[in-house]
C-alpha positions as CSV (number, residue, x, y, z in Angstrom):
1,M,-17.8,7.8,63.1
2,F,-19.0,10.2,60.5
3,E,-15.1,10.8,59.9
4,F,-14.0,7.0,60.0
5,K,-16.8,6.7,57.5
6,F,-15.5,9.5,55.0
7,R,-11.9,8.1,55.8
8,F,-13.1,4.2,54.8
9,I,-14.8,5.8,51.0
10,I,-11.6,7.6,50.3
11,L,-9.8,4.6,51.0
12,I,-12.0,2.4,48.5
13,C,-12.2,5.1,45.9
14,A,-8.2,5.3,45.4
15,L,-8.3,0.9,45.4
16,F,-10.6,1.2,42.4
17,C,-9.1,3.7,40.4
18,T,-5.7,2.0,41.2
19,V,-7.5,-0.8,39.9
20,T,-9.2,-0.1,37.2
21,S,-6.7,2.7,35.4
22,P,-4.4,2.0,32.1
23,S,-1.1,1.5,33.3
24,M,0.8,4.8,32.2
25,A,2.6,5.1,28.8
26,I,6.1,6.2,28.8
27,D,7.1,10.0,27.8
28,V,9.7,9.8,24.8
29,K,11.3,12.8,27.8
30,D,12.2,11.2,30.3
31,F,14.2,9.3,28.7
32,G,16.3,12.7,27.7
33,A,14.7,13.2,24.1
34,K,14.4,17.1,24.5
35,G,11.5,17.2,21.3
36,D,12.7,21.0,20.7
37,G,13.1,20.4,16.7
38,K,16.6,21.1,17.3
39,A,18.3,18.1,19.9
40,D,19.1,14.9,18.1
41,D,16.8,12.7,20.0
42,T,17.3,9.3,18.5
43,N,19.1,7.8,21.1
44,A,16.2,8.8,23.8
45,I,14.1,6.9,21.6
46,I,15.6,4.1,21.2
47,A,16.1,4.0,25.1
48,A,12.6,5.0,25.5
49,I,11.6,2.0,23.5
50,S,13.9,-0.5,25.6
51,G,12.2,0.5,28.8
52,A,8.7,0.5,27.9
53,V,8.1,-2.0,30.4
54,D,3.7,-1.3,29.4
55,G,4.6,-1.5,26.1
56,H,3.1,1.9,25.4
57,V,5.5,4.9,24.2
58,E,4.5,7.8,24.2
59,F,5.2,11.6,22.2
60,T,4.4,13.6,23.8
61,K,4.0,17.4,23.0
62,G,7.0,18.5,20.8
63,L,8.9,17.9,17.9
64,Y,11.4,15.4,17.8
65,K,14.0,15.2,15.6
66,I,16.0,12.2,15.3
67,S,18.6,10.9,12.8
68,R,18.3,7.5,11.7
69,T,15.9,4.8,11.8
70,I,14.4,3.8,15.0
71,E,14.4,-0.2,15.1
72,V,11.5,-2.0,17.0
73,K,12.0,-5.4,16.7
74,L,9.0,-7.0,18.2
75,G,11.0,-10.0,19.7
76,E,12.8,-8.5,22.1
77,T,10.3,-5.3,22.9
78,G,7.0,-7.6,23.3
79,P,3.4,-5.7,22.3
80,L,4.1,-2.5,21.6
81,S,2.1,1.3,21.1
82,I,3.3,3.9,20.4
83,S,1.4,7.1,20.5
84,G,1.8,11.2,19.4
85,A,-0.8,12.8,22.8
86,G,-3.6,13.3,20.6
87,G,-1.8,14.1,17.8
88,T,0.8,16.9,19.3
89,G,3.5,14.9,19.0
90,S,5.6,14.8,15.7
91,V,9.0,12.8,14.6
92,I,11.3,14.5,12.0
93,M,13.6,12.6,10.0
94,T,16.6,13.8,9.1
95,G,18.2,10.5,7.7
96,E,17.3,8.2,5.2
97,G,15.2,5.2,5.2
98,P,12.2,4.8,7.8
99,A,11.8,6.9,10.7
100,F,10.5,3.5,12.3
101,R,10.6,0.2,11.0
102,F,8.6,-2.6,12.6
103,I,10.1,-6.0,12.3
104,G,8.7,-9.4,13.3
105,S,9.3,-12.9,13.1
106,H,5.9,-14.3,11.1
107,E,6.4,-16.6,7.7
108,G,3.0,-18.1,8.1
109,S,-0.6,-16.8,6.3
110,A,-3.3,-16.3,8.9
111,L,-3.8,-20.0,9.5
112,P,-3.8,-19.7,13.2
113,S,-1.8,-23.5,13.1
114,T,0.8,-21.0,10.8
115,V,1.2,-18.5,14.0
116,K,4.3,-19.2,15.8
117,P,3.8,-18.8,19.5
118,I,6.3,-15.5,20.2
119,V,4.5,-13.8,17.5
120,W,1.1,-14.3,19.8
121,E,3.5,-13.8,22.8
122,K,5.5,-10.9,21.6
123,E,4.9,-8.9,18.2
124,R,1.4,-9.0,17.9
125,M,-0.7,-6.1,16.4
126,P,2.0,-3.3,16.9
127,T,0.6,-0.1,17.1
128,I,0.9,3.2,16.0
129,Y,-1.3,5.7,16.1
130,D,-1.9,9.8,16.6
131,L,1.4,10.9,16.3
132,E,2.8,13.3,12.9
133,I,6.1,11.5,10.9
134,I,7.8,14.6,8.3
135,G,10.9,14.0,6.6
136,A,13.3,16.3,6.2
137,H,16.3,14.3,4.0
138,K,15.2,13.1,0.0
139,D,15.0,9.6,1.1
140,A,13.4,9.8,4.3
141,D,10.6,7.0,4.7
142,G,7.1,7.1,6.7
143,L,6.8,3.6,8.3
144,E,8.1,0.3,7.2
145,F,6.6,-3.0,8.2
146,R,9.0,-6.3,8.0
147,N,6.7,-9.4,8.6
148,T,4.3,-8.4,11.4
149,M,1.5,-9.4,12.1
150,Q,-1.6,-7.4,12.5
151,P,-0.3,-3.9,12.6
152,T,-2.3,-1.5,13.0
153,V,-2.0,2.3,11.4
154,R,-4.2,5.0,12.7
155,G,-4.4,8.3,12.9
156,L,-1.2,9.3,11.4
157,L,0.1,12.0,9.1
158,I,2.9,11.5,7.0
159,R,4.2,14.1,5.0
160,D,7.2,15.5,3.5
161,V,8.7,11.9,3.0
162,R,9.6,10.3,-0.5
163,T,7.3,6.6,0.8
164,G,4.7,6.7,3.6
165,V,4.0,3.4,4.1
166,H,6.3,1.0,2.9
167,L,5.6,-3.1,3.4
168,V,8.0,-5.4,2.5
169,S,9.2,-9.0,2.7
170,R,5.8,-10.5,4.6
171,N,2.9,-8.7,6.7
172,R,-0.4,-10.5,7.3
173,N,-3.0,-8.8,8.9
174,I,-3.0,-5.0,8.3
175,I,-5.1,-1.8,9.0
176,I,-4.6,1.6,7.8
177,A,-7.6,4.1,8.7
178,D,-8.3,7.7,9.5
179,C,-4.5,8.7,8.3
180,H,-3.2,11.4,6.2
181,I,-0.3,10.5,3.7
182,Y,0.6,13.3,1.8
183,N,3.3,15.7,-0.3
184,A,5.8,12.1,-0.8
185,S,7.6,12.5,-3.2
186,G,7.7,8.6,-4.3
187,I,4.6,6.5,-3.1
188,G,2.1,6.9,-0.3
189,I,1.4,3.3,0.5
190,F,4.0,0.8,-1.0
191,L,3.4,-2.8,-1.0
192,D,6.5,-3.8,-2.7
193,Q,7.3,-7.6,-3.4
194,V,5.3,-8.3,-0.4
195,N,3.5,-11.2,0.4
196,I,0.4,-10.0,2.5
197,H,-2.8,-11.2,2.5
198,Q,-5.9,-9.3,4.5
199,F,-5.4,-5.4,4.5
200,I,-7.4,-3.0,4.7
201,I,-6.5,0.8,3.7
202,S,-9.8,3.5,5.2
203,N,-10.9,6.9,5.7
204,S,-7.7,8.2,5.0
205,H,-6.2,11.0,2.7
206,I,-3.9,10.3,0.3
207,S,-2.6,13.0,-2.0
208,Y,0.5,14.5,-3.7
209,C,2.1,11.5,-3.8
210,K,4.1,11.3,-7.5
211,Q,4.9,8.4,-8.3
212,G,1.4,7.1,-7.0
213,G,-1.0,7.0,-4.0
214,I,-1.2,3.1,-3.2
215,K,1.1,1.1,-5.4
216,V,2.0,-2.8,-5.5
217,A,4.5,-3.8,-7.2
218,G,4.7,-7.8,-7.5
219,G,4.5,-9.9,-4.6
220,N,1.5,-12.1,-3.5
221,I,-2.1,-10.6,-2.1
222,R,-5.5,-11.1,-1.3
223,N,-7.9,-9.7,0.5
224,F,-7.0,-6.1,-0.4
225,Q,-9.6,-3.5,0.4
226,I,-9.2,-0.1,-0.1
227,T,-12.6,1.3,0.7
228,G,-13.4,5.4,2.1
229,N,-10.7,6.9,0.9
230,D,-9.8,10.7,-0.8
231,I,-6.9,9.6,-3.7
232,E,-5.8,12.8,-5.5
233,Y,-3.3,14.2,-7.3
234,N,-1.1,11.1,-6.8
235,C,0.9,12.2,-9.8
236,D,4.0,14.5,-11.1
237,P,2.3,16.2,-14.5
238,E,6.6,16.4,-15.4
239,G,7.4,13.3,-14.1
240,I,7.0,9.6,-14.4
241,V,4.1,8.0,-15.5
242,S,1.3,7.6,-12.0
243,A,-1.4,6.3,-10.6
244,D,-3.4,7.0,-8.0
245,I,-3.9,2.9,-7.5
246,W,-1.8,0.9,-9.0
247,I,-1.8,-2.9,-9.3
248,D,1.4,-3.8,-10.7
249,C,1.4,-7.5,-11.1
250,S,3.7,-7.9,-14.9
251,K,6.3,-9.6,-13.2
252,P,6.6,-13.6,-13.1
253,G,5.8,-15.2,-10.2
254,S,3.3,-12.3,-9.1
255,S,-0.2,-12.8,-8.5
256,V,-2.9,-9.9,-6.8
257,R,-6.4,-11.1,-6.3
258,E,-9.6,-10.9,-4.0
259,G,-10.1,-6.6,-4.1
260,T,-12.0,-4.7,-3.4
261,I,-12.6,-0.7,-4.3
262,S,-15.0,1.0,-3.0
263,G,-16.6,4.8,-1.8
264,N,-13.8,6.4,-2.6
265,T,-12.8,10.8,-4.3
266,I,-10.0,9.5,-7.2
267,Q,-9.0,12.4,-9.0
268,A,-8.2,15.5,-10.1
269,I,-5.1,16.5,-11.8
270,Y,-3.9,15.4,-15.9
271,S,-0.6,13.6,-16.3
272,P,0.4,12.1,-19.2
273,N,0.2,8.2,-19.4
274,G,-1.3,8.5,-16.0
275,A,-4.3,6.6,-14.2
276,N,-6.8,7.0,-11.4
277,I,-6.5,3.1,-11.4
278,R,-4.1,1.1,-13.2
279,F,-4.4,-2.9,-12.7
280,I,-1.5,-4.3,-15.2
281,G,-1.4,-8.3,-15.4
282,Q,1.5,-10.6,-16.7
283,E,1.9,-11.0,-21.4
284,G,0.0,-13.6,-21.8
285,N,-2.1,-15.4,-18.5
286,P,-4.9,-12.3,-17.2
287,R,-5.3,-15.1,-14.7
288,K,-2.7,-13.6,-12.0
289,I,-4.8,-10.8,-11.6
290,G,-8.5,-10.8,-11.0
291,L,-11.4,-11.2,-9.1
292,W,-11.7,-7.0,-7.7
293,S,-14.9,-5.1,-7.7
294,I,-14.6,-1.2,-8.1
295,T,-17.6,0.3,-7.3
296,G,-19.5,3.5,-5.9
297,N,-16.0,5.3,-6.7
298,H,-16.0,8.9,-8.2
299,I,-12.7,9.0,-10.7
300,S,-12.3,12.0,-12.4
301,A,-9.6,13.8,-14.2
302,Q,-6.5,11.6,-15.9
303,D,-5.0,10.4,-19.2
304,I,-7.0,7.4,-18.7
305,N,-10.0,6.9,-15.5
306,I,-10.0,2.7,-15.2
307,H,-7.5,1.2,-17.0
308,L,-7.8,-3.1,-17.7
309,Q,-4.1,-4.5,-19.0
310,Q,-3.8,-8.9,-19.1
311,T,-6.9,-8.7,-15.9
312,R,-9.4,-11.8,-15.4
313,G,-12.8,-11.0,-13.2
314,I,-13.5,-7.5,-12.9
315,N,-16.6,-5.6,-11.6
316,I,-17.2,-2.2,-12.5
317,T,-20.3,-0.9,-10.9
318,G,-22.0,2.0,-9.7
319,N,-19.2,4.1,-10.6
320,S,-19.5,8.0,-11.6
321,F,-16.7,9.0,-13.9
322,I,-15.5,12.7,-15.8
323,R,-12.5,13.8,-17.6
324,G,-10.8,11.5,-19.0
325,F,-8.5,13.1,-20.7
326,N,-8.0,9.6,-22.9
327,R,-10.6,7.4,-22.2
328,N,-13.0,6.9,-19.1
329,I,-12.2,3.0,-19.0
330,V,-9.2,0.4,-21.6
331,I,-9.6,-2.3,-21.4
332,E,-7.1,-5.0,-23.2
333,N,-6.3,-8.0,-23.4
334,S,-8.4,-9.1,-20.8
335,E,-11.9,-11.1,-20.0
336,N,-14.4,-11.8,-18.0
337,I,-14.9,-7.8,-17.5
338,V,-18.6,-6.6,-16.5
339,V,-19.1,-2.8,-16.9
340,G,-22.7,-1.9,-15.5
341,N,-24.8,0.9,-14.1
342,N,-21.8,3.6,-14.4
343,V,-22.5,7.7,-15.2
344,M,-19.6,9.3,-17.4
345,D,-20.9,12.3,-17.9
346,R,-19.6,15.4,-19.6
347,N,-20.8,18.3,-17.2
348,E,-19.4,21.7,-18.7
349,D,-19.0,23.1,-15.3
350,Y,-15.2,21.0,-15.2
351,Y,-14.1,21.3,-18.2
352,S,-12.3,24.6,-18.5
353,A,-10.1,25.7,-21.7
354,T,-7.0,23.5,-20.3
355,D,-9.7,20.6,-19.8
356,S,-11.7,20.8,-23.1
357,T,-9.1,17.8,-24.7
358,A,-10.6,15.4,-22.2
359,V,-12.1,13.6,-24.6
360,G,-13.4,10.3,-22.5
361,G,-15.6,7.0,-23.8
362,V,-14.5,3.2,-23.5
363,S,-12.0,1.2,-25.3
364,I,-12.2,-2.7,-25.4
365,A,-9.0,-4.3,-27.4
366,N,-7.7,-7.6,-27.5
367,S,-10.6,-9.1,-25.2
368,R,-13.9,-11.4,-24.3
369,N,-16.4,-12.0,-22.1
370,I,-16.9,-8.5,-21.6
371,I,-20.8,-7.2,-20.8
372,F,-20.7,-3.2,-21.3
373,S,-24.5,-3.2,-20.0
374,S,-26.9,0.3,-18.3
375,N,-24.2,2.9,-18.3
376,I,-24.5,6.7,-19.6
377,L,-21.9,7.7,-21.9
378,E,-22.1,11.5,-22.4
379,G,-20.2,13.9,-24.8
380,A,-17.3,11.5,-25.5
381,E,-14.9,12.8,-28.1
382,A,-13.1,9.9,-29.2
383,G,-12.4,8.4,-32.6
384,N,-12.5,10.4,-36.0
385,E,-14.1,10.4,-38.9
386,Q,-12.9,7.4,-40.3
387,A,-12.8,5.1,-37.2
388,G,-13.5,4.6,-33.4
389,G,-16.6,6.0,-30.4
390,A,-17.7,6.5,-28.0
391,L,-17.4,2.8,-27.3
392,T,-14.7,0.8,-29.7
393,I,-14.7,-2.9,-29.5
394,N,-11.5,-4.0,-31.0
395,N,-10.3,-7.5,-32.3
396,S,-12.4,-9.0,-29.5
397,R,-15.1,-11.7,-29.1
398,H,-18.5,-12.1,-27.3
399,I,-19.1,-9.3,-26.3
400,T,-22.9,-8.2,-25.0
401,I,-23.4,-4.3,-25.4
402,N,-27.0,-3.5,-23.8
403,N,-29.4,-0.8,-22.0
404,N,-26.2,1.6,-22.6
405,Q,-27.2,5.5,-23.6
406,I,-24.8,7.6,-25.3
407,T,-25.4,11.0,-26.3
408,D,-24.0,12.9,-28.2
409,P,-21.2,11.2,-29.5
410,K,-18.4,13.4,-31.7
411,F,-17.8,10.8,-34.1
412,Q,-19.7,7.9,-33.9
413,G,-21.4,6.6,-31.1
414,I,-20.6,2.4,-31.2
415,H,-17.9,1.1,-33.4
416,I,-17.2,-2.5,-33.1
417,N,-14.3,-3.1,-35.3
418,N,-12.7,-7.1,-36.5
419,S,-15.1,-8.7,-33.5
420,A,-17.1,-12.0,-33.5
421,G,-19.9,-12.5,-31.7
422,V,-20.6,-9.2,-30.5
423,M,-24.9,-8.4,-29.9
424,V,-25.9,-4.5,-29.1
425,S,-29.4,-4.2,-28.4
426,A,-31.9,-2.4,-26.4
427,C,-29.5,0.4,-26.6
428,M,-30.1,4.1,-27.2
429,V,-27.9,7.0,-29.1
430,T,-28.9,10.3,-29.4
431,E,-28.1,13.2,-30.4
432,N,-29.4,15.9,-28.2
433,R,-26.7,19.1,-29.2
434,Q,-28.1,22.5,-30.9
435,I,-25.4,21.7,-34.2
436,P,-25.5,18.0,-34.5
437,R,-22.2,16.5,-34.8
438,M,-22.6,12.6,-34.5
439,L,-20.9,11.0,-37.6
440,S,-23.0,8.0,-37.2
441,G,-24.8,6.5,-34.1
442,I,-23.4,2.6,-34.6
443,L,-20.6,1.7,-37.3
444,V,-19.4,-1.8,-37.7
445,T,-16.2,-2.6,-39.5
446,G,-14.0,-5.8,-40.7
447,A,-14.6,-8.9,-39.6
448,C,-17.3,-9.7,-37.7
449,P,-18.8,-12.9,-37.8
450,D,-22.0,-13.9,-35.5
451,T,-22.2,-10.0,-34.6
452,V,-25.5,-9.0,-34.1
453,V,-27.1,-5.2,-33.7
454,R,-30.8,-5.6,-32.7
455,G,-33.5,-3.4,-31.7
456,N,-31.5,-0.2,-30.8
457,R,-33.0,3.1,-30.9
458,V,-30.4,5.3,-32.8
459,D,-30.4,8.9,-33.9
460,N,-29.5,9.9,-37.4
461,G,-26.2,11.1,-38.4
462,K,-24.2,13.2,-41.2
463,S,-23.8,10.0,-42.3
464,G,-26.7,7.9,-41.4
465,R,-28.1,5.5,-38.2
466,I,-26.1,2.6,-38.2
467,K,-23.6,1.6,-41.3
468,N,-22.6,-2.2,-41.7
469,K,-19.2,-2.7,-43.5
470,A,-18.8,-5.7,-41.9
471,T,-18.5,-9.6,-43.1
472,G,-20.7,-11.6,-41.1
473,A,-22.3,-8.1,-39.2
474,I,-26.7,-8.8,-38.7
475,I,-28.6,-5.3,-38.7
476,E,-32.0,-5.8,-37.4
């Protein structure tokens, strides 16, 4: 009787495990892949993907050499995930192009009524995770996504490639999380003339990519979130102009709106004309790039920390800045911009002999409807004895400057030139250096109708506290 009960219990447990255990992944080695880094495993991997009845392909521990792109046509494979056995599997691409190209047929938006049945049945959420991809060809890339719905990239290390992740054509609802994209000769994550709405990049390291960390080149982008990443060293000090985050909407027909850059570290080395964050809109039409929040980031060590050109509706709040070699912030030909509650510091621990030329400061030119409020701006060396200062307003209108603390400027604290309807109030412009150097706290020049400077606390500089050389300005 006891033996019968024991056997019955074993049978029930076996049945339970069979019912509840997940289906097994296909091991590419079962299809002839060697994983020794020497044999060409391309055909074996293609066979494994074609034979993945349960939709899960795994690269167990090993180095898998491929010589051409593994194309995953989702309409043929059905729902698919690719994994690297907890990060122990590596793929080395010895040919040109992406190691993996995921191709779907989605041509709609994220609106459910625009999603074709085949997308839900066979193509939705292609997933690749816990895998290393290495480039061994000068034109080798990591991943490419084309017309996909809900692609999910998680826990990847992509290194020594040209482009880490390349997004083309049209894609929707993309997530890239917990990844390391490292040492690309080109761009880390490249949105290349692509139509994308709903895109999240989070909790990732994107670094040492010589032509940009995250770059948008044209296209139509909405709902783009860049949060909680370490994005640094994305430039070539001896190469072409680059930026850690670069949104280029200068081509007619493109627009990039509705985004967030929050909680990132964005730094860490100077390159000529480089930027940590650069937004470039269309000449004469700032409406095509905007509705972005840049909040709660640490931003440092580039020619310009944040560069806005031809933009509209940008909110820059609660960030810490240091070492803007040209400027901390440059705003050109833009409108409806808020810069508030930021710290632009000059902590001397960060200024070695090579960094001593980082002048810092803020420049606003040919812009309107700008609020610059409740910021700390210390030690800026921008300008010269004749013009310019820690904060320079030039050829602009309807600018509010209030409740700022501007400390130890080398030349002027605030310089307003040829600008109408500027209000400067409740600011402190002070000098704390043992050897004073500030020329004047506030300088107003040119035609400045309806400009009012009122109720500020300004230390006396070598040329005075507040100098009014303008027409139309009121100093109270």
